[in-house]
C-alpha positions in Angstrom: 59.2 62.8 95.9 57.3 65.1 98.2 56.7 68.6 96.9 55.3 71.4 99.2 53.8 74.1 97.0 53.1 77.3 98.9 50.4 79.6 97.4 48.9 82.9 98.4 46.4 83.6 95.6 48.8 86.0 93.7 49.7 85.6 90.0 53.2 84.6 91.3 51.8 81.6 93.1 49.7 80.8 90.1 52.9 80.6 88.1 54.3 78.2 90.7 51.2 76.0 90.4 51.6 76.0 86.6 55.3 75.2 86.9 54.7 72.2 89.2 51.9 71.0 86.9 54.0 71.0 83.8 57.0 69.1 85.2 57.6 65.4 84.7 57.8 64.2 88.3 59.0 60.7 89.4 56.4 58.1 89.7 54.6 58.2 93.1 55.3 61.9 93.7 53.1 63.8 96.0 52.2 67.5 96.1 50.9 69.2 99.3 49.6 72.6 98.6 49.8 75.0 101.6 48.3 78.4 102.1 48.7 80.4 105.3 46.2 82.7 106.8 47.6 85.4 109.1 46.3 85.4 112.6 43.6 87.9 113.1 43.8 89.8 116.4 40.3 90.3 117.9 41.7 93.4 119.6 41.9 95.1 116.3 38.1 95.5 116.3 38.3 97.7 119.5 34.8 97.4 120.8 33.5 95.6 117.7 31.3 92.6 118.3 32.7 89.1 118.3 30.3 88.4 115.5 32.1 90.9 113.3 35.4 89.2 114.2 33.9 85.8 113.4 32.7 87.0 110.1 36.1 88.4 109.2 37.8 85.1 110.1 35.2 83.1 108.2 35.5 85.2 105.1 39.3 84.8 105.2 39.0 81.0 105.6 36.5 80.7 102.8 38.8 82.6 100.4 41.7 80.4 101.5 39.8 77.2 100.9 38.6 78.4 97.5 42.3 79.2 96.6 43.3 75.7 97.7 40.6 74.0 95.8 41.4 75.9 92.6 45.1 75.0 92.9 44.3 71.3 93.5 42.0 71.3 90.5 44.6 72.9 88.3 47.2 70.3 89.3 44.8 67.4 88.9 44.1 68.5 85.4 47.7 69.2 84.4 49.3 66.2 86.1 46.7 63.6 87.0 49.4 61.1 88.1 50.3 63.3 91.1 48.8 62.7 94.4 47.6 66.2 95.6 46.6 67.1 99.1 46.2 70.5 100.7 46.5 72.2 104.1 45.4 75.5 105.5 47.6 76.9 108.2 47.4 79.9 110.4 50.3 82.1 111.4 53.2 83.8 109.8 53.7 82.4 106.3 57.5 82.1 106.6 57.3 79.9 109.7 54.2 78.0 108.7 55.7 76.9 105.4 59.0 75.8 107.0 57.1 74.1 109.8 54.9 72.1 107.3 57.9 71.2 105.2 59.7 69.8 108.2 56.7 68.0 109.7 55.6 66.5 106.3 59.2 65.6 105.2 59.2 67.6 102.0 62.0 67.0 99.5 61.3 70.3 97.7 59.4 73.5 98.5 58.1 75.5 95.6 57.1 79.2 96.1 56.3 82.1 93.8 58.4 85.2 94.0 56.8 88.6 94.0 60.0 90.0 92.5 60.3 92.9 94.9 63.4 95.0 94.7 65.9 95.1 97.5 64.4 98.2 99.1 60.8 96.9 99.2 62.1 93.5 100.4 63.7 95.2 103.5 60.4 96.7 104.5 58.0 94.0 103.5 60.1 90.9 104.1 60.3 88.1 101.7 58.7 84.8 102.3 60.6 83.2 99.4 63.9 84.5 100.7 63.2 83.3 104.3 62.1 79.9 103.1 65.1 79.5 100.8 67.6 80.5 103.5 66.1 78.4 106.3 64.6 75.3 104.7 66.2 71.9 105.4 65.3 70.8 101.9 65.7 72.2 98.3 63.7 75.3 97.5 62.6 76.5 94.0 61.4 80.1 93.6 59.3 80.6 90.5 59.4 84.0 88.9 57.0 85.3 86.3 59.2 86.1 83.3 59.3 89.7 82.5 58.5 90.6 78.9 61.5 91.9 77.1 61.2 95.6 76.2 60.4 96.2 72.6 63.3 97.2 70.5 62.6 100.0 68.0 64.8 100.7 65.0 65.0 104.0 63.3 63.0 104.1 60.1 64.9 104.2 56.9 63.5 106.8 54.5 
């Protein structure tokens, strides 16, 4: 089985990594971890030096590689039988994840959900929703369970 695990460094993607790591996968299963850096427009610097742009891009890439290495290490510890690879893509996360899944031949895409409400999702967009509705394979959206609210009982005097 080929599992594409999309991460972004959030606690929600950490939950997705943990979920993949605790599952009993079929023998020979592979996990490819993907993170997507947004394209950085050099025009945003408006008169800034190319060196400043290069430093910005380099910092972004370094953080992404660290994120990928940490996820690979976590999966290797949790499920040493899995073959784990990683890829760093650039672009819009929705398209890059779907593109990678199609290109690699993923059987399952696993993503974390930020759990935004419907209003915020309209303005921010939802990577997990876009992946779930457009993927040609199965998609699992991992949510962080919310803690139940404490129930208080009136004291009996």
